[in-house]
N, C-alpha and C positions, 0 to 999 in steps of 0.2 A: 557580624555581631559587634566587632570593635567600632566600625563606622557608625552603627546605630547608637551605641553608647556615647560616642564622641559627639554626635549630632544632637542627641537629646539629653546631654548630661545635666543641664539645668532642670529639666522636667523630672528626670529620675531622682535627683537630689531632693526636689520638692515633694515627690511622691514618698520618698523614704522618711522625710521629716513628718509628713502627715501620718504615716504608719507608726512612727515612734510615738507621736502624740497619742494616737489611738491605743497603743500598747500601754502607755503610762496611765491613761484614763481607765483602761481595763483592769490594770493592777489595783488602782484605788477602788474601783467598783467591786472587785472580787474580795477585797479585804473584809473579813467578817466583822459584823457590827456587835459591839459589846453592850449587853443589857444588864441591869441590876434592879433589885427590888428593895423598897424601903417602906417602913411603917410611918404614917403621918396622922396628925389629928386635924380634922377639918375645921377651918375657921370661917370661910365664906364660900358660897357657890352662887355665881351671878350668870344670868343668861342674857345674851345680846344677839338677836337674830338666830343664826345657826352656830354660834360660838358659845361655849361655856367656859367661864374663868373661875379657877379654884385657887384659894390660898389656904395655907396651913400654919398652925401655930409654930413659933420658933423657926420660921422659914421666910426669907425675904423675896423668894422667887414666886412669880405668878405662873400658874400652870394653865394649859388650855386643852380643850377637847372639842372636836368639830362634829356637829350633827350629821353633816354631809358625808363623813367618813364611816358612818354606821353607828354612831353613839345615840343611845335612846335617852332623850332628855326627860322622858316621863319617869324612868328609874332614877336618873341622876338628881331629879328634883326631890327625891325622898331623903337625900343626905341632909343632915342637920349639923349645926355647929357643935363641935365636941365629939363627933363620931370618929372612931379609930378606923383607918383604912390602910390597905396595902396597895402601893402603886408601883408600876414597872416603868422604868425610864431607860433611855439610851445615853451612853457616855458621849459627851460633846466636847470638841476641842476648843470651841470658841463660845463667846457669850451671845445670847439672843434675848429678845424682848420677852418671849414666852417659851416655856418648856412644854413639850408635848407629852401627855400621859398615854401610854400604850395599853396598859391594863389597869383597871381600878376595881378593887374588891373590898367588901366589908364582911369580914368573917369568911363564910363559904359562898356568900352571894357575889356574883360577878356583875358589876354594873355595866361595864363595857370592856371589850377586847378588840383592839384595832390592829393587832400584830399582822394579821393576814393582809389587811388593806394596805398597810405601809410596806409590807414585803413586796406586794405587787407594784405598788407605786414606785418603789426604789428600782425594781426591775425595769419598769417602763422608762424611767429617767436615765438609768444606766445604759440601757439599750440604745436610746436616742443619742446620748453623748458619745457612746463607743462607735456607733455606725457612721456618725458624721465625719470624723477624721479618716476612717478607713475608706469611706465612700469617696472622699476628696482625693485620697491616694489613688484609688481605682480610676477616678475620672481623669487625673493627670496622666496616668499610664495609658489610658485609652486614647488620649490626645496625642501621645507620643507614638503609639503603635499604628492607629488608624489615620494615616496621612498619605498624601500622594506627592511624588516629586513633580513639580509643575513643569510640564513639557514646554519646549520652545516651539509654539505653534506657528504655522504659516500655511498658505494654501496648498503647498506641495506635500505637507505631512503634518498631521495634527492629532491630538487626543483631547477631547473636551469632556470635562467632568461636571458634575453638579456644583453649584456655588458652595464655597467653604462654609457659609453661615448655616447651610442645611445640615452639614455634618455636626456642627456645634449644637444645633437644636436637637438632633437625634441622640447625640451623646448625653445631653442634659436630660432628655426624656427617659432614656434608658437608665441613667444613674438614679434619677428620682424614683422611677418605678422599682428599681432594684432595692433601693433603701427602704421604701415603704413596704415592699413585699417581704423583705427579710424581717423587718420589725414586726409586721403582722403575723408572720410565721412563728416567730419567737413568742409573741403574745399568745397565740393560739396554743402552742405546745405547752406553755407554762400555765395555761388556763387563766391568763390575766384578764382577758376581756370576755364578756358574756357571749354565748353562741349566737345570739340574734345579731351581733355586730360583725360576725365573720364575713358576710357578703361585702363589707367595706374593703376587704383585701383585694377585690377585683379592680378597685380604683388604681392601686399600685400595679397590678398585673396589666391593666390597660396601657398605662404609660410605658411599662416594660416591653410589651409586645410592639407598640407603635415605634418605640426607639430602636428595638432590635430589627424590625422589618425595614425601618428607615435606613439603618446602617448597612444592611445587606444591599438595599437598592443603591445607596450612595457608593458603596464599595464596588458593586458590579456595573452600575450605570456609566456608560461611556459611549461617545460617538467619535469615531476615529477614521482617519484616512492614512493608510500605511501600505507600502508596497503595491500601490495601485488598487487597493480594496477599501471601499467604504463599509464600515461595520458599526452597527447600532446594537448595543447590549443593554437589556433591562433585566429585571429580576427573574423573568420567566423564560425569555428566549433571546436568540441572537439572529439578527438579520444582516445579510451581506450582499454587496453588489460590486462586481469587478468593473473597473473603469473601462476595460476593453469591451465589455458587453453593453454598456450604457449608450443609448442613442439619444434619449431625451428624458427630461424630468418634468413631469406635469404636477402643478400645484393646484389642488382643489381649493376653491375659495368660498364654497357654500356648504352648509351653514357654518361648519367649522372646517378649518384647513387640514388637509392631508397631503402627503407627498407620494407620488407614484413614480417609481423608477422603472422605465421601460427599455427593452432591448430593441435591436434593429428590426425585429419581426413584429413589433407591437405587443409583445408579451410583457406582462408585469413581472419584473424581477423581484421587487419587494415594495411594500407599502410602509412608509414611515409616518409616525405621528408628528404633528408640529409641536415640538417641545422646545423649551429654552435651551436644553442641552444640545440640540441640533443647530439652532440658529444663533447660539451664543457667539459673539464676535463676528458673525456673518462669514465665518470661514468656509462653511459648506457652499454657499453661493459663490464666493470668490474662487473656491477650488473648482467648481463646475465651470465657471467662466474661464479659468486658467487652462482648463483641459478641453475647451471648446464644446462643452455639453450644453445643448439648448435647454433653457428653462421657460416653460410655457404655462401661463395660468389657464385653468379650465373649470368647467361647471359639470357636476355629476349629480343627476337627479336622485339616484339611489345607488346603494352598494351593489344591487343586483345587475346594474348596467355598466359598472366600472370596467369590467374586463373587455366587453365589446366596444365601449367608447374609446378606451385607450388604444385598442387595435385600429379602430376607425380613424382616430386622430393621427396615428403613425402612418397609415396608408395615405391619408390626405397630405401629410408633410412630404411623403415620398412621391407625391403627384400620381399615385395609383388611384385615380378618381373612380374608375369602373368598379374596383373592389370596395372602395369606401362607400360608394353610393348606396348599395343595399343595406349596409350596416347602419348608416345614418337614417335611412328610410324606416328601418325597424325601430330605431331609437325614437324617432318622431311619433311613431304609432304608439309606442309604449308610454312616452312622456312628451306631451305636446308643449315643449318649451322653446323659446327663441334661440337658445344656443344651438340646439340640434338643427333647427330650421335654417340657420345661417349656413352651416356646413353642407346641408342637403342642397341648399340653393346653389352654392358654388359648384358642388359635384354635378348637379343637374346641367349646368352650363357646359361643363367639360364632357358630359355624356350626351350632348346635343339634345337635351330636353329643355329648351329655352322656355317653353310654355309653362312647365312645372316651376322652373326657376323664377319666372316673372310672377307667378302666383305667390310663391313664398316671399319674394321681395315685397310685394304689396302688403302681405300679412305682417311683415316685420316693420314696415314704416307707415302703417295705416294711421298712426298718430304723427302728424307732421312735426310735433315737438319732441319726437322720440329722441331720447338721449342715452339709450341703453338700459334695459331692464335688469332686474336682479339676476335673471337667468341667462343674460347675454353680456359678454364682456366688451362688445363692440357698440360704438355710438352710431347715430344716424349717418354722420359723414363717413365713417369707416365702412359702413355697409354699402353706401353709394360708391365709394372708391373701389373696394374689392369686387363688387358686382360688375362695375364698369371694366375693371382690369380683366376679369374672367371673360367677359363678352368680347373684348378686343383681342385677347389671345386666341379666341375661337372664331375670329373673323366676322363677328357680328358688329361691324364698325358703326353702323347707323345707331343701333341701340346703345352702344358704348358712348357715342358722342352725346347722346341725350343726357346720360348720367354725368359725363364730363362737364357739360354746360351747367347742370344743377350744382355741381361742386363749385364751379366758378362763381355762381350766384351767391353761394353761402360762404365764400372765402372770407377769412377774418381780415380785419383792417390791417393793411400792410402786407397782404399776401400770405402764403403758406409757410414762410420762412420761420415764423414763431409758433406755428400750430403744432401742438404736441401730438395730435392724433394723426395728422397727415403732413408730412414734410414737403418742402419744395422739391427735393430730389424724387420723392414718390410721385409727385404730380408730373414732373418731367418724363418719368417712365411711362405714365399713363398717356400723356400727350403723344409721345413717340410711337406707342403701339396703336393709338386710335386714329391719328391724323397722318395722312400721306404727304400732302403738299408742304414744302418747306416754309412757304410764305404763311400758310395757316398756322403752322407750328410756332413760328416766330411771334405771330399775333397772340397766341395763347401764352407763350413765354413771358411776354410783356405784362400780362395780367397777373401772373404769379410772382 
């Protein structure tokens, strides 16, 4: 408690100052108004738009009455010069251009009585002026209470919260909604506003609810990595993934991104939304790389297929092609997209179904200008390369050499050293697995 006071002493003093100002304004507002009655003789009555100006004999003051406040100008126009009237006024501490008449009577006839109107008007004004400093005090206190100690984040341990400006917006929304709601509640209880205007109080309640929910989300929302556990907390639930259980993280790229954290058996541990809180400062990706966790982009046609696809991809990464083959085959039958065809093609080679693999290869590159469609993250050159590599690893050297030669034909100017899709080292690996004679290998090396 002492540390909190010491840390937020300036804010607490400011909140106290606002509260004192509010108390002083409240004291002035609650001070009873003093009224008095006086008899006068009418000199003139003049009308200008919705204002009526009255003067009386032996009185230098000009008095005023407003039609908009409930004064009936039809009755008031019946007054004549020399009429004796009784008026009710309020004691004033200073001078003003015009003095307001609250009640005007001629004998027993009441021409107008605006006491109730001004009573309500004073309540409205007082409520507004009272709530402003008290609300400012509450606002400062909220900024002092709702805050986080900024952690020293690094890839080995971090706690990422929503940006500070979000907290400020939610507090402002909450405060504005609270002020408006309190004022409308007071107005309704005092019967200051007509019933048909009551629904307007929902405007304040809307800001209040948005601000409150936002503060709850802001206070709870956190993505952290501590003691070997990744934890994502939002307003509704908590998702966790232990580092020891994670084998790979798949990032869905279509049509909106999602993160799939999978274990060594290909089961999905948790699914994370792609939010700024997760990717802020790139600590998540850096942490995964620091812990040697593979990050792989992927395509998922629909959420119904995500479980089987993640399992199939994991089996593929573990080179369990016989088990991955039927899963990708089923995915191709369900969603005829290039992404699944590519993996099925590679699995078919390792499962000694070269005919099926070749058919899929032709479907994938039927357009010679193929550069990778939306549903496939691989380009034409990459498909050629990985297909050739799979053929070579399964001793289909002649077929592999055909694809190797195609790659050499489409090699970028200056060789593969600057190619972002296929590197020089990747080509050396393919040449070594495809060509047996050293002389032939050297000839290919010179080309790359």
